[in-house]
Backbone as CSV, one residue per row, in Angstrom:
resi,resn,N_x,N_y,N_z,CA_x,CA_y,CA_z,C_x,C_y,C_z
1,MET,-2.272,15.325,-37.291,-1.875,15.848,-35.312,-1.527,14.453,-35.330
2,ASN,-0.241,14.870,-34.244,-0.092,13.956,-33.277,-0.924,13.691,-32.452
3,ILE,-1.663,12.001,-32.514,-2.830,11.661,-31.436,-1.773,11.410,-29.825
4,GLN,-0.422,10.903,-30.008,-0.279,10.210,-29.237,0.474,10.632,-28.408
5,ALA,1.122,12.369,-29.026,1.836,13.474,-28.077,0.700,14.737,-27.471
6,TYR,-0.592,14.233,-28.329,-1.777,15.518,-27.616,-2.269,14.737,-26.303
7,ILE,-2.012,13.525,-26.753,-2.086,12.387,-25.138,-1.445,12.219,-24.082
8,GLU,-0.608,12.124,-24.300,0.550,12.658,-23.515,0.872,14.453,-22.822
9,SER,0.370,15.304,-23.378,0.640,16.185,-23.493,-0.007,16.593,-21.926
10,GLY,-0.790,15.383,-20.921,-1.615,15.861,-20.246,-2.859,16.953,-19.526
11,ILE,-3.109,17.086,-20.839,-5.174,18.018,-20.889,-5.476,17.684,-20.373
12,LEU,-5.910,15.675,-20.959,-6.640,15.132,-20.673,-7.037,15.569,-18.917
13,GLU,-6.106,14.522,-18.350,-5.813,15.249,-16.628,-5.721,15.976,-16.669
14,GLU,-5.555,17.878,-16.883,-6.014,18.399,-16.368,-7.925,18.551,-16.180
15,TYR,-8.327,18.207,-17.534,-9.828,18.553,-18.091,-10.874,17.315,-17.241
16,VAL,-9.495,16.784,-16.493,-11.007,15.353,-15.722,-10.763,16.033,-14.158
17,LEU,-9.547,16.557,-13.852,-9.711,17.482,-12.983,-9.956,18.824,-12.674
18,GLY,-10.762,18.925,-14.144,-11.101,20.255,-14.125,-10.388,21.632,-13.626
19,THR,-9.300,21.744,-13.950,-8.539,22.763,-14.235,-8.264,23.890,-15.374
20,VAL,-9.107,23.035,-16.705,-8.794,23.371,-18.098,-9.565,25.360,-17.581
21,SER,-9.003,25.795,-18.884,-10.159,26.946,-18.993,-10.845,26.638,-19.890
22,SER,-11.554,27.438,-20.362,-13.097,26.688,-20.836,-12.706,26.505,-22.452
23,GLN,-12.318,27.692,-22.818,-11.215,27.383,-24.587,-10.837,26.075,-24.101
24,GLU,-10.039,25.350,-23.972,-9.485,24.143,-23.806,-10.774,23.222,-23.051
25,LYS,-11.458,23.308,-22.409,-12.151,22.658,-22.051,-13.317,22.199,-23.894
26,GLN,-13.380,23.389,-24.320,-14.023,22.557,-25.720,-13.176,22.325,-26.149
27,GLU,-11.747,22.371,-26.451,-10.816,22.173,-27.285,-11.214,20.152,-27.065
28,VAL,-11.153,19.801,-25.903,-10.731,18.169,-25.840,-12.377,17.442,-26.238
29,GLU,-13.357,18.059,-25.595,-14.319,17.512,-26.549,-14.626,17.359,-28.058
30,CYS,-13.792,18.385,-28.728,-13.866,18.651,-29.710,-12.724,17.342,-30.064
31,MET,-12.003,17.112,-29.824,-10.994,16.250,-30.605,-11.722,14.961,-29.708
32,SER,-11.864,15.069,-28.570,-12.680,13.414,-28.300,-13.839,12.964,-29.272
33,HIS,-14.295,13.859,-29.693,-15.578,13.077,-31.350,-14.552,12.865,-31.956
34,ILE,-13.910,13.841,-32.728,-13.108,14.033,-33.731,-12.149,12.521,-32.988
35,TYR,-11.146,11.796,-32.724,-10.332,10.939,-32.779,-11.141,9.929,-31.206
36,PRO,-11.247,8.623,-31.498,-12.042,7.687,-30.751,-10.475,7.344,-30.038
37,GLU,-9.491,7.472,-30.153,-8.253,6.773,-29.309,-8.245,7.792,-28.340
38,ILE,-8.613,8.946,-28.442,-8.814,10.460,-27.526,-9.935,10.280,-26.453
39,LYS,-10.982,9.966,-27.262,-11.599,9.717,-26.579,-11.903,8.026,-25.402
40,GLU,-11.534,7.539,-25.875,-10.795,6.403,-24.811,-9.914,6.737,-23.716
41,GLU,-9.430,7.438,-24.080,-8.347,7.401,-23.116,-8.622,8.535,-22.175
42,LEU,-10.279,9.704,-22.686,-10.336,10.204,-21.498,-11.309,9.596,-20.567
43,LEU,-11.634,8.959,-21.014,-12.833,7.630,-20.880,-11.934,6.699,-19.912
44,ARG,-10.547,6.223,-20.062,-10.040,5.637,-19.199,-9.757,6.931,-17.548
45,THR,-8.667,7.218,-18.285,-8.591,9.167,-17.314,-9.953,8.831,-16.410
46,GLU,-10.692,9.188,-16.555,-11.973,9.641,-15.890,-11.970,8.141,-14.997
47,SER,-12.037,6.669,-15.553,-12.106,5.645,-14.736,-11.070,5.605,-13.444
48,ALA,-9.580,5.731,-14.109,-8.336,5.338,-13.208,-8.829,6.776,-11.482
49,LEU,-9.105,7.850,-11.807,-9.051,8.939,-10.901,-9.864,8.253,-10.288
50,GLU,-11.762,8.188,-10.442,-12.910,7.853,-9.764,-12.606,6.482,-8.970
51,GLU,-11.833,5.355,-9.541,-11.230,4.263,-8.766,-10.304,4.797,-7.613
52,TYR,-9.299,5.965,-7.983,-8.347,6.191,-7.075,-9.096,6.737,-5.671
53,ALA,-10.207,7.397,-6.052,-10.765,8.364,-5.532,-11.639,7.681,-4.207
54,LEU,-12.118,5.891,-4.918,-12.800,5.202,-4.006,-11.902,4.345,-3.386
55,LYS,-10.561,4.844,-3.660,-9.794,3.230,-2.940,-9.702,4.060,-1.945
56,HIS,-9.073,5.992,-2.135,-9.004,6.003,-0.701,-10.157,6.941,0.690
57,GLN,-11.289,6.882,0.344,-11.939,7.235,1.034,-12.215,6.534,2.048
58,THR,-12.375,7.277,3.366,-12.376,6.527,4.278,-13.484,7.154,5.391
59,ALA,-14.589,6.076,6.276,-15.795,7.259,7.254,-15.584,5.936,8.455
60,PRO,-16.106,6.463,9.445,-16.082,6.627,10.845,-16.301,5.153,11.061
61,PRO,-16.956,4.447,11.572,-16.478,3.004,12.014,-18.179,2.932,12.301
62,ALA,-19.095,1.620,11.598,-20.251,2.360,11.906,-21.290,1.312,13.053
63,SER,-20.233,0.809,14.487,-20.018,0.211,14.974,-20.309,0.950,16.770
64,LEU,-19.471,2.133,16.176,-19.247,2.892,16.896,-20.581,3.613,18.021
65,LYS,-21.510,3.946,17.447,-23.284,4.112,18.117,-23.124,2.476,18.823
66,GLU,-23.503,1.376,18.382,-23.986,0.765,19.107,-23.112,0.396,20.477
67,SER,-21.959,0.541,20.268,-20.689,0.284,21.631,-21.299,0.792,22.509
68,LEU,-21.197,2.222,21.613,-21.355,2.784,23.572,-22.315,2.874,23.634
69,PHE,-23.720,3.114,22.762,-24.564,2.328,23.863,-24.394,1.349,24.489
70,ALA,-24.383,0.161,23.707,-24.201,-0.850,24.784,-23.238,-1.335,25.933
71,LYS,-22.138,-0.467,26.085,-22.216,-0.580,27.047,-22.358,0.480,28.555
72,MET,-23.247,1.755,27.762,-23.484,2.596,29.109,-25.251,1.569,30.019
73,SER,-25.028,1.691,30.871,-26.793,0.437,31.247,-27.704,2.491,31.758
74,PHE,-28.553,2.080,31.769,-29.318,3.242,32.616,-30.536,2.809,33.900
75,ASP,-30.275,1.256,33.839,-31.212,0.870,34.694,-30.941,1.482,36.206
76,ALA,-29.386,1.528,36.663,-28.976,2.636,37.920,-30.575,3.735,38.429
77,ALA,-30.614,4.715,37.300,-31.915,5.456,37.070,-32.750,4.712,37.835
78,GLN,-33.219,4.205,36.985,-34.531,3.189,37.508,-34.335,2.794,38.273
79,GLU,-33.531,2.234,39.219,-32.820,1.882,40.822,-33.400,2.905,41.344
80,ILE,-32.347,3.568,41.576,-32.840,5.214,42.163,-34.595,5.197,42.164
81,ASN,-34.954,5.505,41.580,-35.848,5.912,41.566,-37.595,5.221,41.893
82,ASP,-36.604,3.744,42.409,-37.205,2.405,43.355,-37.739,3.008,44.522
83,GLU,-35.601,3.084,45.108,-35.411,3.441,46.205,-36.196,4.584,46.658
84,ILE,-36.431,5.780,46.092,-36.577,6.923,46.703,-38.307,6.507,46.933
85,GLN,-38.723,6.320,46.127,-40.568,5.522,46.581,-40.319,4.888,47.506
86,ALA,-39.975,3.764,47.696,-39.493,2.907,49.169,-39.242,3.617,49.942
87,GLY,-38.418,4.515,50.431,-38.297,5.343,51.599,-38.872,5.966,52.787
88,ASP,-39.847,6.684,51.048,-40.630,7.382,51.035,-41.943,6.699,52.253
89,GLN,-42.279,5.696,51.599,-43.609,4.497,52.443,-42.747,4.141,54.267
90,THR,-41.278,3.822,54.149,-41.291,3.862,55.077,-41.173,4.528,56.446
91,ALA,-39.936,6.274,55.376,-40.729,7.251,56.456,-42.350,7.392,57.318
92,ALA,-42.941,7.021,55.584,-44.462,7.441,56.285,-44.955,6.465,57.505
93,TYR,-44.232,5.283,57.658,-44.369,3.955,58.176,-44.193,4.557,59.918
94,VAL,-42.263,4.509,59.665,-41.989,5.078,60.622,-42.807,5.981,61.906
95,GLU,-43.314,7.188,61.468,-44.066,8.020,62.316,-44.724,8.208,62.403
96,THR,-45.700,6.633,61.523,-47.375,6.107,62.174,-46.558,5.356,63.332
97,ILE,-45.420,4.503,63.653,-45.523,3.936,64.908,-45.077,4.791,65.693
98,SER,-44.309,5.721,65.500,-43.689,6.269,66.467,-44.759,7.353,67.069
99,GLY,-45.357,7.666,66.694,-46.589,8.448,67.724,-46.349,9.791,66.583
100,THR,-45.759,9.499,65.135,-45.528,11.382,65.425,-46.881,12.006,63.995
101,GLU,-47.780,11.054,64.308,-48.817,11.571,62.934,-49.584,12.484,63.735
102,PRO,-49.841,13.780,63.042,-50.417,14.995,63.189,-51.777,14.910,64.027
103,ALA,-51.623,15.797,65.396,-52.621,15.909,66.802,-54.071,15.334,65.647
104,GLY,-55.308,14.533,66.325,-56.578,14.829,65.992,-57.055,13.677,64.628
105,THR,-55.654,12.854,64.565,-56.213,11.979,63.439,-55.932,10.367,64.568
106,ILE,-55.987,10.515,65.400,-56.483,8.766,65.919,-57.294,9.387,67.035
107,GLU,-58.017,8.573,67.221,-59.230,8.496,68.426,-58.404,8.130,69.993
108,PRO,-58.630,8.511,71.218,-58.062,8.270,72.104,-57.994,6.985,72.260
109,VAL,-58.057,5.609,73.174,-58.124,4.517,73.046,-58.408,4.765,74.521
110,ARG,-59.327,4.218,75.272,-59.605,3.249,77.103,-59.676,2.166,77.112
111,ALA,-59.036,1.667,77.834,-58.560,0.684,78.551,-58.066,0.356,79.357
112,GLU,-58.299,-0.735,79.207,-56.833,-1.166,81.123,-55.207,-0.684,81.005
113,PRO,-54.506,-0.891,81.603,-53.191,-0.538,81.159,-52.825,-1.985,81.547
114,LYS,-51.645,-2.230,79.917,-50.782,-3.309,80.255,-49.346,-2.674,80.448
115,ILE,-49.091,-3.973,80.763,-47.413,-4.093,81.005,-46.726,-4.448,79.758
116,ILE,-45.598,-3.754,78.608,-45.308,-3.339,77.993,-44.157,-3.638,77.900
117,ASP,-43.928,-4.561,77.178,-42.358,-5.573,77.710,-41.540,-4.172,76.414
118,ASN,-39.854,-4.575,76.924,-39.150,-3.654,76.522,-39.215,-2.412,74.909
119,VAL,-39.999,-1.439,77.003,-40.321,-0.198,76.047,-39.295,0.755,76.059
120,PHE,-38.271,0.351,76.354,-36.946,0.805,76.197,-36.441,0.259,74.754
121,ASP,-37.199,-0.442,73.983,-35.963,-0.614,72.498,-36.478,0.363,71.945
122,GLN,-35.876,0.493,71.211,-35.696,2.178,69.809,-36.425,1.103,69.057
123,VAL,-37.109,2.213,68.363,-37.849,1.231,67.084,-37.078,1.630,65.519
124,GLU,-36.719,-0.031,65.003,-36.070,0.012,64.606,-36.339,0.590,63.028
125,THR,-35.567,2.115,62.177,-36.057,2.052,61.740,-35.355,2.541,60.074
126,ARG,-35.270,3.176,58.792,-34.274,2.987,57.874,-33.795,3.740,57.177
127,GLU,-32.679,4.301,57.440,-32.057,5.216,56.516,-32.517,5.271,55.314
128,VAL,-32.097,6.015,55.166,-32.587,7.331,54.154,-31.542,8.270,52.802
129,THR,-31.039,7.685,52.025,-30.436,8.170,51.290,-30.495,9.345,50.568
130,PRO,-29.910,10.857,50.481,-30.768,12.073,49.777,-30.304,11.289,48.300
131,LEU,-31.357,12.135,48.227,-30.990,11.922,46.348,-29.940,12.723,45.453
132,TRP,-29.371,13.431,46.303,-28.001,13.752,45.160,-26.994,12.793,45.411
133,ALA,-27.507,12.008,46.588,-25.684,11.019,46.317,-26.608,9.727,45.206
134,LYS,-27.366,9.766,46.087,-27.379,8.370,44.646,-27.308,9.520,43.493
135,ILE,-27.826,10.331,42.671,-27.726,10.515,42.100,-25.786,11.081,41.801
136,SER,-25.185,11.231,42.465,-23.488,11.060,42.327,-23.128,9.814,41.728
137,VAL,-23.759,8.785,43.041,-23.438,7.934,42.848,-23.859,7.421,40.945
138,ALA,-24.494,7.392,40.272,-25.103,7.267,39.398,-24.190,7.716,37.998
139,ALA,-23.653,8.760,38.396,-22.893,9.257,37.277,-21.496,9.026,37.521
140,ALA,-21.109,8.590,38.886,-19.690,7.810,38.724,-20.012,6.983,37.962
141,VAL,-21.485,6.110,38.113,-20.643,4.465,37.676,-20.713,5.369,35.847
142,VAL,-21.768,6.407,35.610,-21.522,6.470,34.386,-20.324,7.422,33.475
143,LEU,-19.614,7.418,34.440,-17.907,8.195,34.039,-17.281,7.643,33.807
144,ALA,-17.398,6.108,34.748,-16.432,4.989,35.395,-16.889,3.741,33.522
145,ILE,-17.992,3.710,32.743,-18.050,2.996,31.744,-17.511,3.699,31.059
146,LEU,-17.517,5.342,30.438,-16.977,6.152,29.687,-15.402,5.916,30.215
147,ALA,-14.698,5.692,31.138,-13.378,5.863,31.287,-13.196,4.710,30.801
148,GLY,-13.689,3.390,30.828,-13.438,1.486,30.658,-13.430,1.788,29.048
149,TRP,-14.581,2.156,28.448,-14.608,2.730,26.782,-13.700,3.447,26.870
150,SER,-13.367,4.356,26.732,-12.216,5.275,26.153,-10.622,4.174,26.592
151,ALA,-10.653,3.165,27.566,-10.041,3.332,27.187,-9.234,1.855,26.218
152,VAL,-10.658,0.676,26.336,-10.628,0.400,24.932,-10.140,0.493,24.285
153,GLN,-11.025,2.217,24.036,-10.513,2.306,22.252,-8.800,2.696,22.056
154,MET,-8.602,3.382,23.123,-6.571,3.867,22.642,-6.459,2.533,23.301
155,THR,-6.393,1.538,24.016,-5.768,-0.047,23.633,-6.138,-0.134,22.065
156,GLU,-6.699,0.074,21.217,-7.170,-0.826,20.064,-6.034,0.281,18.791
157,TYR,-6.656,1.975,19.209,-5.666,2.701,18.572,-4.096,2.225,18.595
158,LYS,-4.225,2.551,19.587,-2.669,1.792,19.877,-2.085,0.634,19.286
159,GLY,-2.942,-0.479,19.410,-1.999,-1.433,18.532,-2.532,-1.519,16.891
160,SER,-3.303,-0.376,16.304,-3.242,-0.460,15.045,-2.870,1.265,14.785
161,SER,-1.247,1.879,15.531,-0.658,2.815,15.228,0.510,2.799,14.196
162,GLU,1.161,1.450,14.046,2.118,1.341,13.061,1.144,1.111,11.818
163,GLN,0.254,0.344,11.762,-0.979,0.710,9.992,-1.080,1.538,9.786
164,LEU,-1.500,2.200,10.689,-2.438,2.944,10.208,-1.196,4.249,9.483
165,ALA,0.116,4.840,10.539,1.528,5.378,10.295,2.066,4.375,9.155
166,SER,2.021,3.619,8.689,2.302,2.999,7.463,1.442,2.939,6.241
167,GLU,-0.226,3.356,6.382,-0.564,3.497,5.279,-0.844,5.084,4.769
168,MET,-0.541,6.382,6.175,-0.543,7.429,6.265,0.777,7.715,5.607
169,SER,2.023,7.209,5.380,2.880,7.412,4.271,2.612,6.408,2.825
170,GLY,2.293,5.664,3.086,2.058,5.491,1.724,1.000,6.219,0.837
171,MET,0.223,6.802,1.743,-0.571,7.825,0.574,-0.092,9.241,0.001
172,LYS,0.795,9.076,1.203,1.846,10.475,0.584,2.258,9.937,-0.216
173,THR,3.266,9.579,-0.294,3.875,8.583,-0.750,2.915,8.897,-2.921
174,GLU,2.208,8.499,-2.660,1.257,8.043,-3.835,0.523,9.528,-4.107
175,MET,0.247,10.728,-3.378,0.003,11.948,-3.497,0.880,12.561,-3.951
176,ALA,2.433,12.366,-3.758,3.289,12.781,-4.120,3.873,13.102,-5.442
177,ASP,4.040,11.416,-5.844,4.226,11.035,-6.933,2.501,11.884,-8.013
178,MET,1.579,11.817,-7.171,0.404,12.095,-8.853,0.470,13.721,-8.422
179,LYS,1.421,14.324,-7.167,1.465,16.577,-8.086,2.458,16.231,-8.711
180,SER,3.815,15.265,-9.158,4.930,15.170,-9.560,4.603,15.123,-10.455
181,SER,3.349,13.747,-10.922,2.732,13.510,-12.577,2.557,14.594,-13.184
182,LEU,1.101,15.257,-12.004,0.387,16.146,-12.709,1.376,17.442,-13.332
183,GLU,2.483,17.878,-12.866,2.975,18.966,-12.946,3.726,18.801,-14.534
184,TYR,3.971,17.773,-14.555,5.519,16.985,-15.259,4.026,16.900,-16.497
185,ASN,3.120,16.657,-16.550,1.815,16.752,-17.702,1.514,17.775,-18.098
186,GLN,1.341,18.850,-17.116,1.229,20.911,-17.483,1.985,21.072,-17.558
187,ALA,3.554,20.971,-17.928,4.833,20.917,-18.330,4.669,21.105,-19.707
188,LEU,5.082,19.806,-19.768,4.236,18.979,-21.320,3.534,19.619,-22.028
189,ALA,2.001,20.616,-21.813,1.245,20.837,-22.230,1.424,21.870,-22.661
190,THR,1.854,22.691,-22.002,2.303,24.151,-22.004,3.136,24.172,-23.329
191,LEU,4.136,23.096,-23.303,5.747,23.224,-23.966,4.954,22.879,-25.445
192,TYR,3.586,21.498,-25.729,3.264,21.980,-26.733,2.186,22.704,-27.685
193,ARG,1.850,23.055,-26.577,0.491,24.771,-26.823,1.411,25.948,-27.646
194,ASN,2.316,25.920,-26.683,2.909,26.901,-26.610,4.321,27.241,-28.771
195,PRO,2.995,28.115,-29.005,3.638,28.518,-30.533,5.093,28.956,-30.604
196,GLU,5.902,29.145,-29.765,7.381,29.970,-29.857,8.366,28.648,-29.888
197,TYR,7.593,27.680,-29.379,8.163,26.430,-29.462,8.474,25.500,-30.675
198,LYS,8.837,24.337,-31.184,9.117,23.431,-32.494,9.042,22.443,-31.876
199,THR,8.821,21.237,-31.997,8.696,20.125,-31.792,9.329,19.107,-32.320
200,ILE,10.171,18.499,-32.078,11.177,17.670,-32.688,10.787,15.911,-32.231
201,HIS,10.914,15.456,-32.850,9.819,13.714,-32.812,12.062,13.216,-32.899
202,LEU,12.166,12.616,-32.069,13.692,12.265,-32.085,12.985,10.487,-32.740
203,ALA,13.047,9.359,-33.326,12.805,8.528,-33.152,14.417,7.508,-33.052
204,GLY,13.604,6.036,-32.698,14.902,5.333,-32.552,15.773,4.793,-33.624
205,LEU,16.392,3.934,-33.464,17.493,3.814,-35.086,17.633,2.746,-34.623
206,GLU,18.473,2.247,-35.634,18.608,0.775,-35.764,19.315,-0.285,-34.325
207,LYS,19.878,0.845,-33.760,20.694,0.386,-32.203,19.708,0.695,-31.821
208,SER,18.403,1.544,-31.695,17.766,1.027,-29.962,16.121,1.348,-31.225
209,PRO,15.691,1.080,-31.895,14.223,0.988,-32.465,13.266,1.456,-31.935
210,GLN,13.396,1.149,-30.500,11.939,1.341,-29.394,11.727,2.358,-28.887
211,SER,12.825,2.585,-28.641,13.269,4.272,-28.699,12.624,5.321,-29.079
212,SER,12.376,6.426,-27.982,11.540,8.262,-28.190,11.332,9.207,-27.817
213,VAL,11.862,10.575,-28.204,12.232,11.425,-26.855,12.211,12.623,-28.142
214,SER,11.298,14.004,-27.674,10.978,14.782,-27.782,11.207,15.863,-27.657
215,ALA,12.290,16.889,-28.398,12.411,18.032,-28.066,12.344,19.457,-28.932
216,PHE,12.054,20.191,-27.875,11.863,21.665,-28.373,12.384,22.382,-27.924
217,TRP,11.730,22.811,-29.318,13.371,24.296,-29.943,13.174,25.545,-29.527
218,ASN,12.860,26.388,-29.240,12.716,27.571,-28.789,13.418,28.734,-30.031
219,GLN,12.645,28.770,-30.948,13.923,29.315,-32.414,13.663,31.171,-32.079
220,LYS,13.430,31.504,-30.797,13.774,32.818,-30.975,15.168,32.839,-29.916
221,THR,14.683,32.430,-28.252,16.324,32.183,-28.308,17.277,30.783,-27.577
222,ASN,16.767,30.004,-29.244,17.788,28.729,-29.368,17.710,27.352,-27.883
223,GLU,16.411,27.944,-26.483,16.124,27.507,-25.899,15.559,25.844,-26.566
224,VAL,16.723,25.149,-25.297,15.635,23.381,-26.326,15.733,22.979,-24.620
225,LEU,14.518,22.405,-24.781,14.397,21.039,-23.700,13.195,19.648,-24.087
226,ILE,14.245,18.949,-24.124,14.033,17.452,-24.264,12.823,16.370,-23.208
227,ASP,11.725,15.525,-23.621,11.075,14.987,-22.795,11.464,13.457,-23.126
228,VAL,12.270,12.361,-22.313,12.713,10.966,-22.362,11.318,10.447,-22.698
229,GLN,10.461,9.731,-23.987,9.385,8.944,-23.187,9.628,7.069,-23.621
230,ASN,11.027,6.879,-24.054,11.550,5.964,-23.952,13.261,6.008,-24.045
231,LEU,13.930,5.177,-23.616,15.693,4.784,-23.237,15.301,4.001,-22.994
232,PRO,16.327,3.128,-23.020,17.327,1.874,-22.355,17.608,3.005,-20.696
233,ALA,17.728,2.172,-19.979,19.304,2.750,-18.373,20.112,3.194,-18.827
234,ALA,20.445,3.550,-19.271,22.403,4.239,-19.606,22.858,2.742,-18.193
235,PRO,24.251,1.848,-19.087,25.067,0.729,-18.013,25.790,2.011,-17.053
236,SER,26.111,1.245,-16.310,27.390,2.388,-15.435,28.460,3.085,-16.194
237,GLY,28.838,3.522,-15.777,29.560,4.717,-16.117,29.633,5.769,-17.273
238,LYS,28.112,5.514,-17.994,27.693,5.930,-18.925,26.557,7.046,-19.177
239,GLN,26.494,7.314,-19.888,25.641,8.858,-19.764,25.563,9.407,-21.444
240,TYR,23.900,9.246,-21.341,23.504,9.839,-23.319,23.818,11.328,-22.712
241,GLN,24.103,11.505,-24.634,24.510,12.707,-24.934,23.622,13.723,-25.876
242,LEU,23.246,14.652,-25.965,22.154,15.527,-27.145,23.474,16.054,-27.989
243,TRP,22.777,15.984,-29.130,23.395,16.382,-29.874,23.409,17.355,-30.686
244,SER,23.020,18.491,-31.309,22.588,19.325,-32.834,23.646,19.899,-33.730
245,ILE,22.833,18.843,-34.991,23.622,19.822,-36.155,22.878,20.510,-36.942
246,VAL,23.801,21.477,-37.088,23.776,22.395,-37.321,24.120,22.703,-38.624
247,ASN,23.106,23.542,-40.072,23.422,23.651,-40.957,25.122,24.788,-41.086
248,GLY,25.728,24.186,-42.071,26.650,24.930,-41.756,27.936,24.451,-41.192
249,GLU,27.899,23.583,-40.256,28.756,23.731,-38.927,29.287,22.189,-39.604
250,ALA,30.989,22.382,-39.477,31.005,21.029,-39.608,31.626,19.855,-38.675
251,ALA,30.949,20.193,-37.758,30.694,18.910,-37.040,29.069,19.223,-35.751
252,PRO,28.772,17.980,-35.229,28.084,18.529,-34.919,27.916,19.107,-32.750
253,MET,27.235,19.302,-32.465,27.085,20.813,-31.805,26.700,19.834,-30.765
254,ASP,27.473,20.250,-29.294,26.971,19.215,-27.789,26.472,20.615,-26.959
255,ILE,24.559,19.759,-27.133,24.322,20.795,-26.195,23.282,19.801,-24.824
256,GLY,24.881,19.383,-24.195,24.261,18.879,-22.942,24.559,17.470,-22.774
257,VAL,24.510,16.552,-21.646,24.439,15.341,-21.523,23.597,15.439,-20.628
258,ILE,22.469,13.433,-20.428,21.258,14.019,-20.305,21.283,13.435,-18.812
259,ASP,20.551,14.278,-17.763,20.373,13.084,-16.526,20.043,11.839,-17.035
260,ASN,21.002,10.760,-16.386,20.489,9.596,-15.947,18.639,9.199,-15.320
261,GLN,18.355,9.846,-14.381,17.086,9.752,-13.748,16.244,10.406,-15.061
262,PHE,15.727,10.471,-15.733,15.137,11.304,-17.233,13.481,11.136,-17.200
263,THR,13.688,10.062,-16.299,12.001,9.296,-16.122,10.497,10.423,-16.177
264,GLY,9.602,10.778,-16.537,8.606,11.562,-16.398,9.673,13.090,-15.691
265,LYS,10.395,13.527,-16.436,10.502,14.663,-16.447,11.325,15.516,-17.718
266,VAL,10.933,16.893,-17.901,11.517,18.091,-18.328,12.341,18.420,-18.397
267,LEU,13.681,18.150,-19.763,15.192,18.115,-19.322,15.667,19.727,-19.694
268,LYS,16.324,20.427,-19.597,16.552,21.690,-20.421,18.094,21.488,-19.994
269,MET,18.904,21.977,-21.525,20.023,21.387,-22.256,19.739,22.712,-22.489
270,LYS,21.145,22.282,-22.992,22.468,23.674,-23.781,21.658,24.282,-24.859
271,ASN,21.543,25.496,-24.639,21.003,26.470,-25.982,21.391,25.890,-27.642
272,THR,21.256,25.644,-28.419,21.373,25.058,-29.654,21.998,26.312,-30.427
273,LYS,22.311,26.507,-31.904,22.374,27.710,-32.341,21.242,27.714,-33.711
274,PRO,21.317,29.052,-34.426,20.180,29.212,-36.038,20.262,27.919,-36.550
275,GLY,19.626,27.393,-37.130,19.613,26.855,-38.508,20.159,24.858,-37.802
276,SER,19.662,25.051,-36.984,19.808,23.795,-36.383,18.898,22.732,-37.803
277,ALA,19.388,21.931,-37.589,18.724,21.000,-38.876,18.169,20.408,-38.464
278,ALA,18.808,19.357,-37.963,17.891,18.111,-36.543,18.994,17.214,-35.008
279,PHE,18.168,16.537,-34.632,18.621,16.037,-33.554,19.189,14.975,-33.198
280,ALA,20.228,14.918,-32.385,20.364,13.429,-31.954,20.808,13.185,-30.588
281,ILE,20.907,11.750,-30.337,21.038,11.238,-28.905,21.781,10.366,-28.830
282,THR,23.687,10.039,-29.044,24.291,9.373,-28.605,24.351,8.788,-27.510
283,LEU,25.130,7.709,-26.863,25.847,6.542,-25.787,27.105,6.556,-25.214
284,GLU,27.613,8.159,-24.480,28.911,8.086,-24.495,29.258,7.627,-22.714
285,LYS,30.423,8.071,-22.682,30.936,8.146,-21.396,30.349,8.888,-20.596
286,GLU,30.666,8.757,-18.682,30.012,9.651,-18.444,30.162,10.918,-18.052
287,GLY,29.748,11.812,-18.405,30.371,13.308,-18.193,30.346,14.730,-19.812
288,GLY,29.971,12.707,-20.727,30.032,13.897,-22.184,30.982,13.183,-22.612
289,VAL,31.392,13.293,-24.074,32.159,13.850,-24.875,32.295,15.002,-26.415
290,PRO,33.458,15.728,-26.857,33.823,16.339,-27.012,32.848,16.387,-28.852
291,SER,32.687,14.715,-29.203,32.386,14.739,-30.181,31.616,13.091,-30.393
292,PRO,30.916,12.955,-31.183,29.380,12.467,-30.968,30.071,10.844,-31.982
293,THR,29.725,9.297,-31.096,29.932,8.789,-31.271,29.011,8.137,-31.947
294,MET,29.590,7.864,-32.956,28.315,7.631,-34.549,27.896,5.987,-34.443
295,THR,27.735,5.224,-34.084,27.835,3.641,-33.902,27.050,3.966,-32.502
296,GLU,26.855,4.530,-31.520,26.186,4.820,-30.237,24.899,5.332,-30.308
297,MET,24.395,5.921,-31.593,23.324,6.644,-31.878,22.154,6.528,-31.416
298,TYR,21.625,6.823,-30.945,19.674,5.961,-30.145,19.139,6.332,-31.418
299,VAL,18.300,7.749,-31.182,17.639,8.083,-31.293,18.125,9.539,-32.624
300,MET,17.013,10.233,-34.041,18.054,11.425,-34.209,16.239,11.890,-34.763
301,GLY,16.569,12.993,-35.358,15.064,13.700,-35.543,15.132,14.781,-36.835
302,LYS,14.975,15.188,-37.606,15.072,16.179,-38.722,13.960,17.225,-38.454
303,VAL,14.206,18.777,-37.713,13.112,19.742,-37.604,12.523,19.898,-38.530
């Protein structure tokens, strides 16, 4: 079994994300018990996804509750209550000295008439503010505090809006990359598990020993797809071209030029012919050529 191809198929990522079927789940667990390399990669994938989730988790600021209550004062309510009690006592006092106490509560005093100075002076009284007015004042104070707190928060939010926008943009880019990577791995997994496609590994030649490409050939329809694992970037004005060596054919068959942006993609090429015995890739001028340059052959694989 090609362990590396199985790992690169994306089924381990699907297993960790919980998107595999029950049969595929059993398959992964079985393979991880048999092959230490698969188990190690599975653990590494789980750790990477967990690290990503922890890195991007968000929580409300812990100081929000304390900040709000610190800026609100409830002393106003106590002051209102004290003022009401003081007002009641003053009113009682005024009633007593102004002679408004109910009849029968004061015994008449018989004494000689006395001359009272300033008889026409008014008794000084204290005006009692209605309860509803005091409550309105307290409410206005609370609203003012809340308005001030909101203004402070808005200033802080505006100051950090650019940073937040930058972080959101970076997160969207990361999510898009993850989605693209997941789709690519799912496509590979489907091809590796599809019995209608024959997988041909194109190994690096003397020109580029480190190069590696996988070709998928549907022997019923002759459709050809490729996955470039490793190829040097094509120089300016150059492009890689895929060839099929068909039994009985005098020359290799052109089955298409390869998109220079080949990383992380499953590329659909031209159809080949029945009896294909091998596939190869050469570096040619941009747009392709009718016959391969044998000295520029980078990879080749037999069917």
